[in-house]
N, C-alpha and C positions, 0 to 999 in steps of 0.2 A: 244408434240414436238414443239420446238420454231420455229416460222416462220422466213423465210429469212430476212424479214423486221426488226424483233426484233434483230436478230443477227447483222445485219449491224448497227442498231442504237446503240447497246451496244459497238460495235467495235469503232464507232465514238466517243463515250463518253470516252472510255479508251485512245484513242489517243488525247484527249483534243480538238476535233474539236469544232468550235464555234457553239453554238445553239442560235437561235434568234426567239423570238415570239413578234409580235408588241403589243404595248400598245393600249388601246382603243383610238379612234380618239380624244376624249375629253381630253386625257392625252398625246397627241403628235403624236399618230398614227404610221403609217409605216415609217421606215427609207427610205429615197429617195436619188436618184442620179440624179441631174439635168443636168449636163454637158454630152454631147454625148460621149466625149472621156473617161470620167470616167465610164460611163455605159459600154462602150466597154471593158475597162481594168478590172473593178471590177466584172461586171456581165456577160461579154462575150456576149453582145447583140449589134447589129447594129441598132441604133435608126432610121436611114433613112429607113431601111426595115420595121420597125414597122409602120412608117408613110404610107408606101404602104398598109399595112394591114388595117390601120385605114381608108384610102381613100376607099378601097374596102368595108369595113364594112358599110360605109355611104350609099352605094348603096343597102344594104340589108334590111334596116328598116328605118322608119320615124324618130325615135329618137334613141339615144344610146351612146355608147362609147366603148373604148377599154382600158383595164388595164392589165398590165403584171408584175408579180413578179418573179424574179430569184435570187437564193441564198439569199432569204430573203430581197431583195431590191425591192422596188416599182420603177421600171425603166421606166414605161410608164403609163400615165393617161390622156386621152383626151376624150372629149365628143362632141356631136353634138345635135342640137334640144333641146328637153327637158331633154336630158341626163345630169346628174349632180351628184356630190358626195352625195348631200343631197336628191336626188330623190329616191322614193321608189315605183317603178312600179310593177304591178302584173306580175310576171315572168313566167306565164303560166306553162308549163310542167316541167320547172326546179324545181318546187315544189316537184315533184316526188322523186328527189334525196334526199331532206331533209326528206321526209316521210320515205324513205328506211333507212337512217342513224339513224333516231329516232327509228325505229323498231330494228335496230342493237343494240342500247343502251338498249332498253327494254329487249332484250333477255338475257342480262347479269344482268341488274338491277332487273328484276322480274323472274329470272330463275326458281324459285320454282313454279311459276304460269304458266309457259310455258316451261316445262322441255325438250321437244323435239325440241325446237328451230325452225329452218326453216322447219323441217320435220313435224311440227304440222299440223294436219288436223283441219281446223278452222270452218268449217260449222257444228258446234256442239252446244249443249245447253250451254256449258261452255263459248264459245267465241262469238258466233253469234246466240243467242237464237231467235232473231227477224227474222232470216232466216228460221225458222222451222214453219210448215213442208216444206221440200225442194220442190221447183218447178221442180227440175230435180235431180233424185237420184245420178247422177254422181258427183254432187257438193260435196258429202260426201268425195270425194277423193282429193279435193283441199287443198293444203298445203300453209302455209305462203310463202314458197319459190316459189311456182307457182305464187302466187299473185305478188310478188316483182320482177318477171322476165317476166311477161306478157305471161306466158305459162299455165294459169289456164284454158284455153279453152273458156274464156269469149269473147263474140262478141265484136270486136273493133269498132273504129269510124273513120270517115274520109275516104279518098281514099286508105288508107293503106291495102294491101291484107294480108291474113294470110300467114304464112310460115311453111312448114314442111320440116325439114332437109335442109334448105336453098333454097327450091324451092317454088315459089309463089303458093298459093292455094286460089282459089276463095271462099269467104265466102258465104254460102247459105243465101238466103233471110229469115229474121226472123221478128217476131213481137216483137217490144221492149215494155217494160212496160210503163204505163202512168206516166209521171213525177209528176203528182198530188199525187202519193202515198207517196211522201216525199223523201228527199235527200238520206237517208240510204237505204230504201227499194228499191228505184229505182236502186241503185247500186247492191244490193243483188239479185234482180230479173233479172239481165242481163242474157240473154239466152246464152247457150253454143253452139259453132259451132263445137267443137271437145272435146274429153275426156281430162281431166286434164293431162297436160304433153304432149299431142299429137300434139301440134303446137303452134306457136306464133302469136299473134295479138295485136296491140297496143290499149289497152283498159284502159282508165283512171279510169273507175270504179274498175278495179283490185286494183289499189293503194288506192282508197278510202276505199275499203273493208279492206285493211291492216290497214288503219288508224282507222277504227271502232274497230278492234281487239286491237290496241294500247290503244284506249280510254277506252275500257272495262278493260283491264289488268292493266293499269296505274291508273285508277280511276280518270282521268282528261282529259280535252280536249288536243288534240295533240299540239295545239298552246301553251298552258301552259307548256306542257311537254318539248317542244323544247326550250321555254324561260328559263326554269330551268336548263336543261341539256346541252344546246349548247350556246344560246345567252348570258346568264350571264357569264359563264366561259370564253367566248371569248371576252367579252366586247363590244357587239354590241350596236349601237345607236338604234333609234326608228325602229321598224319593225312590221309587222302584217301579218296575212293571209287574203287575200282579200275575203270577203264573199258576197259582193253585186254583183248581177248578172246584165247583161246588161238591163234586163227588170225592174230593180229597186228592185226586191225581194232580201231578205237577207237569205242566207243559215244558218241554225241553227248550223252547225258544220264546222270546217275547212275542206275544200275539199282536201282530201289527194292526189288527182290527179293533182292539179294545184294551181297556184296563190299565192305562198308565195311572200312577198314584203320586200326586204332587201336592205339596202344601198350598194352601189357598193364596197366600201372598206371592208365592212363586209362580202359580198359575197366572196371576196378574202380570208378572214379569214376562212370561211367554207372550201374552197378548200385547203387552207394551212394546216388546221387541218388534212385533209385526206392525204396530202402529207407527213405529219409527223406520219403516222400510227395511227391517232386518238388521238394523244397526244398534249396537249397544256401546255407548260412549264413542270411542274412536275405532272400534272394531266392527267390521261388516260381518256379522255372524251368519246371516242368511242372505244369499244373493238378492239384491233389490229387485231384479227382474222377476225372480220367482215370487216374491211377496206381491208384486204387481199382479201376477197371474192368479194367486190364491184369492185375491180380493175381488175378483171379477168373474163373471160367467166364463166357462171354459169352452174352447172350440172343440174339445173332445166329447162334450156332452151338450148338444143343442136341445136335449129333450126336457130338462128340468133346470131350475135355478141352483143346481148343486155343482159347484166347481171342483177344484182340487182339494177335496175333503172339507170344504166349507160351504155352507148355504149362503148364497149371495142375494142381496135385496135390490139388485139393479132394476128389476122389473116392478118393484114396489109391492110385492105380494104381502109384505108386512107393512100395512098401511101407515102405522104410527111411527115408523123408523125411517131415517134417511136412506136414500138409494145406495149410498156407498157402504152401508153397514154389512158386515159379514160375520158369521158365527158358526159354531158347531155344538150340537146337542149330544147328549148321551143318556142311555137308559138310566132310570132312577130320577131324572129331572135335571141333570147337569147341563150347564151351558157356559161357553166362553164367547165373548163378543168383542169386536173391534169396530169403532165408528170414527174413521179419520176426520170427517167434516166437523165432528164435535170434539175432537182431540180427547176421546174417551175410550176406556176399556172397562169391561164388566165381567165379573165371575159370579154365576149363579151356582153355588155349591149345593149339592143335593145328596140323594142316595138312601139306601135301606141299611138295616142292620148288617146284612151280608156283605155289603160293599165297604163297611167300616171294620170288618173282622180282620185283625192283624195277621191272622194265619194266611190270608190271601197274598199278602205282600212280604211278610217276614219283618216288617218295620214296627218299631215300638209305637204304642198309642197310649202314652202315660199322662193323659190330661183328665181333668174332672168331668164327670157326666152324671147328672142327677136322676136319670131314669125317666124323665118326664115324657119321652116319646116312645116308650117301650111298647105300648099298645096302640100306637097310632094307626089309623085306617084312613084311606082316602075319603074325603067328604062326599056325600051324595048331592042331591039337589040343594042348592043354596041360592042366595040372592045374586051370586056371581056366575053360577053355572047350573046346568041341568044334570050334572053327574060328575064323577071324578075327572079332574083335569088331566088331559093327555099330556105326555112328556113334551112333544113338540109344541103343542098349543101353549103349555105353560112357559116354555122357553121363549117363545115369540111374544107372549103377553108381557112377561117381565121386561123384555127389551123395550116394548112400547111404553111401559110405565116408567122405566128409568129415563128414557128420552123425554117423556113428558115433564120430568123434574128439572130439565134444563131451562133456566130462565134468561140466559144470554147466549147468543150464538154468534 
């Protein structure tokens, strides 16, 4: 059965609706509208209200920027601190969205090797032989869908509680494995706090395990797979997966749970790809059916509005945003957003000094910076908040503020 997205796309083509996909930046890049009056007339966006969103974004991170595309027009692009079009900061957990989409491509690209798709139980000799013998027999029931929706039962990190059917659940104290066993085994030995499918907890190791499966099935590093399947078709400039840790050690594999580093206008290309159902020009880069799944709540996670590595707004928990909006946040204040009903994508660039350190990625960072944010600290109580703005709160509020700038729908 054809998806609604496919039907609408076909109808648009039959009606002769304009289709636009930006050239690589080296060949001219995104089409732009510079004049506020033209932005309002052509794209239906109030630039003054985007300025309010930008000013707010500056209070949520040391460095960053705000970029907005509507109807295929780059209508807003402003930066602060080390934020710059040529910057390639490590985007923390935003990387999980790229891991998910790469897995979606894999499911079609290597269908014979993983015929059950997201229902595939992956803690087996075929997909994760290094996990055997299992340290917990319940792991035999973990599917790829569980891993990509944070419902595998793996113990999470940080202050985030677990959730069971929307109700917070205190995670029991557990003994975590010693990191000295290595990047992959440390993820694979993450203890369970509940049975697979029994609850949600934000566990970055969940996404890294999915990347191990991709690496084995594709026969190459995830970074190389994304380069071939996404970066090159979309015409990205330089990018990398940050492997160097804060202590100076280098991880042997791309960490599927975090730290992709992509230029700002190329991050928009990734979001724009999803906005168009995984298609770039005449090429179906990501299966349309997978894009349909990432844009909606997942059957693998009935516990929270977190689908296949994207937070979805189907239940309206972000009150000022359309119900079809979906997005992914990352530590440091990063956020990427797709809003199909508004034909809009957004990138909230963010991050700290450490995330912009070229040593993390090995990529050049040769653009000017005036030092203006070197001593930046999160604001305390202001007219807008009673304390420093939390990462997720800031990401959601910027979404609402950008949506409020839309003057025609």
